[in-house]
N, C-alpha and C positions, 0 to 999 in steps of 0.2 A: 808387616810385609811378608809376602809369600816366599817360601824356600822351596824351589823346584827340585832340589836334590832329595828332599825328604818326602815322607808319606803325605799324600797318596800318589804323588807324581813319579818320584824316583827317576828323574831325568839324568841322562848322561851329559857330560860337558858338550858334546856335539849337539844334543837335543836342545840344550839351553842356548847354545850359539844360534840355532835356528830361530828360537823364540825371540832373542834379543835383536838379531839382525832383521827379522821380519817387522818387529815394532819400529825399529829405527828407520826402515824404508817406507813406512806408512804415511799417507797424508792424514790430516785431521779427520777428514770424512771417512777414510778407511778405518781409522781407530774407533770412531763413534759407531760405525756400522757393526763392528764386531760385538758390540754390547747387546744387540737385538737378536731375538729368536722369532722368526716369522711363522705365522700360521697360514698355510696355503690351502684355501678352500676351493679356489677356482680351478687350479691346475691348468692355467692358460700359460703355455710355455713362452710365448712372446712377452707376456707381462712379467713372468718370472725372470726372464733374462734381463729385462729392463730394470727390475728391482735389484738384481745382483750387480748390474753395471753401475747403477746410480747410488745404491745404499750399502753395498759391500757387507751384507748381513753375515753374522757369525754362526747362526744356527737356524734350523727349520723344524717345524712340526706340520702335520698335514691331516686331512680328513681321510678316513679309510676307504679304499676301493680294492678291487681284486689284486692279488699279489703281483701279477705281471704288470699291471698299470702303475702300482707303487714302485716296482723295480725300475721301470723306465723313468718315472718322475725323479727318483733318487739319483739315477745315473745322470740325468739332465742337470740336477743341482750341482753335482761335483764337477761335471764337464764345464760348467759356465761360472765357476767360482774361482777367483784368483787364489784365495786361501781355502784349503779344504773346510767344508762346513760340518758342523755337528748336526746329525740328523736324528731326531728323537722320536721315540714311540712311547705309548702309555700302556705297557703290558701288565696291568694289575692281575689279570686272570689267565694269561697265556698268550699265545701267538695271535689271538683275535684282536689284540691291541696294536698289532703291527700291520695287519692287512685283512681285507675281507677274505673269508675262507680260511683264516688262521685258526689254530686249534685252541678252543676254550678248554682249560683244564680245571680250575677251581678258583673260587674267591678266597681272599685271605681268611674270612670267617670259616670257610670249609676247611682250610689248612689248619686253623687253630683248633678245630673240633676233632682232629685226628690224634692218634696216640704218639706220633713222632713227627719229625720235620721232613720226612721224605716227600710228602705231597707239596710242601712249599718249595723244595728243591726241584721237583718235577715242573712246577709252574715256571720257575726261573729258567730251567733247562730248555723247555719248549719255547718260552718267550725269547730267549737269546738266540736259539737256532733259527727260528722263523723270522725274527727281526733282522738278524745278520743276512739272511738269504735275500731279503728285499733291499738291502743296502743301508740299513740303520746302523748307527754306532753308539747310540746313547739310549738307555731305557730309564724313563721316569718312574722308577720303583726301586726299592719296596716302600709301601706305606708303613710308617713307623708310629702311627697314632695309637692311642689307648682308648678303648670304648668303655668309658665309665658311665655314659648316659645312652641307654639303648634307643632313646628317641632321636638321637643325632642322625640326621638324614645324609650327611656327607660320607661318613666312614662306617656306617653300621654294618655293612658286609665287606668293607674294604680294609678293616682292621683285623689283626690276628686274634685280638681279645683285649682284656684289661690287665692281665698279669704281665708286668714288664719283662720277666724272664722268658715267658712264652713268646712274646713279641720278638725279643732279641734272638731266640733260638730259630724261629721261623724266618725272620728277616735275613739272618746270616745264611740260612740254607738257600733261600731264594737268590741271594747275591752269588753264592757259589755256583748255582745253576746258570745264571745269566753270564757270569764271567768265563764259563767254558767256551763261549762263542766270541769272547774278546770285546764285549760291549762295556762301556762305562755305565755305572749305576747311580741312583739318586734317591736318598732318603727324603721322605716328605710326611707331614707338612709342619716344619719347625715354626713355633715352639711346641706344637702339639694340639691336635684336634681330638674331640671325643668327650669333652667335659660338659658342654652345654648343647643347646638345640639350634644355635644360630647357623645360618647358611651364608658362607662368605660370598656367595654369588649375589646376595641381597643386602647384607649388612656385615660390618666388621665382627669377626669372631672374637671371643674373649676366653682365655684360659685363666680361670679364677684361682688357681692354686697358690698357696703360700710358697715362698722360696724353698724351704727345706723339703716340703712335700714334692715340689716339682723336681728338685735335685734327685730324689729317690725314685722317681717314676719316669717322666718324660726325659729328664736330664740324664738319668742312668741309661736309658735306651740310646740316646744320641751319643753319649760318651762311649758306650760299647761299640756302636757302629763306626764312630770316628776312629777309635783305636784299632778297629779291624781293617781300616784302610778305605772307607767309603770315599768315592771321588767327588761327589757333589751332593748338595743339600738344597731342597726347595723350601724357601720361606713362604709360609702361609700368610694370608691377610688376617692374622690372629694376634691380638694383643696379649701381653703377659704383665698385667698391671703391677703386681707385687715386685717383680724383678725390675721393671722400669722405675718404680719408686725407690727401690734399693740402690740401683745404679745411678739414678739421677735424683738425689734428695731434693725435695721441694717441687718436683715436677707437678704441674697442674693436671687435673683430670682431663681437661680438653686437649692437652698436649700429649696424651698417651696415644701412641700410634700402633698400627699393626706392625708385625715384625718386618715386613717388606719396606717399611719407612722409618724403622726405629734403630738408630745406630747403637744404642745401648744393648739391644738384643742381638744384633748381627755382629758388630765389631767387638763389644765388651764381653757378652755372654757366650756366643757361639764360637768366635775366634779366640777370645781371650781366655775365659774360664774353661771352656771345653776343649780348646786347643785345635780347632779345625783349620787345617792348612789348605783345604781344597776350594772348589768353586761353589759359589752360592748363586742361585737364580731365584727370581720371583715366581710366585704362582701366577696364573693368567691375570693380566692387568685390566681386563674388561670387567672383573668382578667388582660389585659395589663396595665390598669390604675394603677395597683400595681406592676406588674412584671417589667415594664419599669423604675420604680423609682430607683432601685438599684439591685444589685445581689441577687439572691434568698437566699443565705447564710446570708445576712444581713436583708432581708425583714422579714424572719420567726421570729427570735427573736426580731427584731426591732419593730414589731407590738405590742408585749407584753410589751416591754420597753416603748413604747409610751403611754401605758395605756389601750390597748385592753386586755381583759381577755381570750378570746377564738379565735382560728385561724380556719377560715372556709375552710376546705378541704386541703388535701394533694395533692401534685403533685406526687412525688415518696415518699411513706410512710417512708421507711427506711432513705432516704436522708433528708427529712424535719424534721423527728424526731431527727436525728443527728445534724441538723442545730440548732434546738431549744435547745438541750442539750448542744451543744458547746457554744451557746449564754449565757446560764446560768452559765456554768463553767468558761467562759471568763469574766463574769461580765457585759455583755450587759444587761442581766436580773438580777437585784439585788435580794438578798434573800428577801428583804422587798417587792419588786414588785411581785415576784412569790407567796409569801404567801398571799398577798392581792388578787391576781387573784384567787388563790385556794379558799379563803374564799368566794369570790363572786360566784364562780362556785358551790361549795358545799352548799353555802347559798341558791342559787336558788333551788337546789335539795331538800334541807331541807324544804324550803318554800312550795314546792309541796308535801311534806311528802313522798318523794320517799324512804327515809331510813326506814320509818315505814312500808310502803307498801311492801318493800322487805322482812322484817321480817314476815309479814302476808301472803306473797305470792300473793299479789294483784296488783303488778306493771302493769300487763296486765289484762284488764277487761274480763268478761266472753264472750266467743265467740258468744253467742246468741245476744249480743249487736250489732253485725254487721247488724242486721235487720234495723237499723236506716239509713244506707247508701242508698241513693236514695229512701227513703220512701216517702209516699204520702204527709205527712206534709211538708217535705222539697221541694218537687216538686211544691206544692201549693205556697210556699213562692217565688220560682223562677218565677212562672207564674205572681204573683202579682208584683214582682220587674220589670218584662218586661213591664207590663202595666204602672206602675208609672213612669218609666224612659223615656218613649217616649218623644222626644224633637222635636219641630218644628224648623228646621234649616233655612228654607226659605219659605216665604209665596208667 
């Protein structure tokens, strides 16, 4: 069970009181809604308001548009949500992940090609400032994968490299940059991509490492990031068969699941062995790496039952909401597991002081702050990153 006074939340008694009182005041529908992160593609405000009113969602992601439009969208989200929402962006390379016109600084591969971690810090710094300016409070980064297979199409330029120490150094620098703007951060994609060539959009990924080898590579990276206070981790649709077999002796091959649906990987390995006390969310649930594992009606509550706290994206909103509610009412999600997930979700919101900002009316910053998007300072950082990451491939 989560300890909200400890890393990475560090909540006060007053913050914890808000978490507990909020949970106690919720209907079952409101509790289930907090488990979902919506992907908003349409940006139809009437439809969005209905979604908030009916489904009480806990978080949002969106498709990029110009900064001013994203700012107004995020303001609308917070104004029409009873409980402040986590608004996430995907800033792998800079502020271009937060809005159209945002500053692209460098890929992780470019950061890894430099002599120090200053470029990774710059990516995080620009990402945090431009994301915060448009009203985001959660960054789905850094990527903590290790690129052992150059043919891997998912993380080939999104990984800092294959040396665990290099990845740790750059990931921590990126996090320092993002946190200067007060956003939460998220390591991805546990238990680790970069070994094979499978694309989780099309098929379940498989990390084939033996347990000892994983411990000294991917496990080492995650342990370092956890110990440094990372607030959230994204579980990938990636299996880790050797650890599943170690933690569940006698498990059949056909029962080995991606991490998003594997309690032995989320609850036993990530939370137990590695000691992660923060929030776990799934990778996007429309990927075949998850959808092919079992029927959707089982996947949706199964991810929460396995130890994930938030479910990334609806397919059909009403259908997925019903699947999650049925899973709770049928005991797939126990009362204890649901409460633990809610404490982590609201705990993250409280650690960002979203409940206090809502009272003060400061959940969204002043619109004048949009001037940082694409500003001269950030463009200079991008130019410097381009110079520093030039690599001689062949002499």
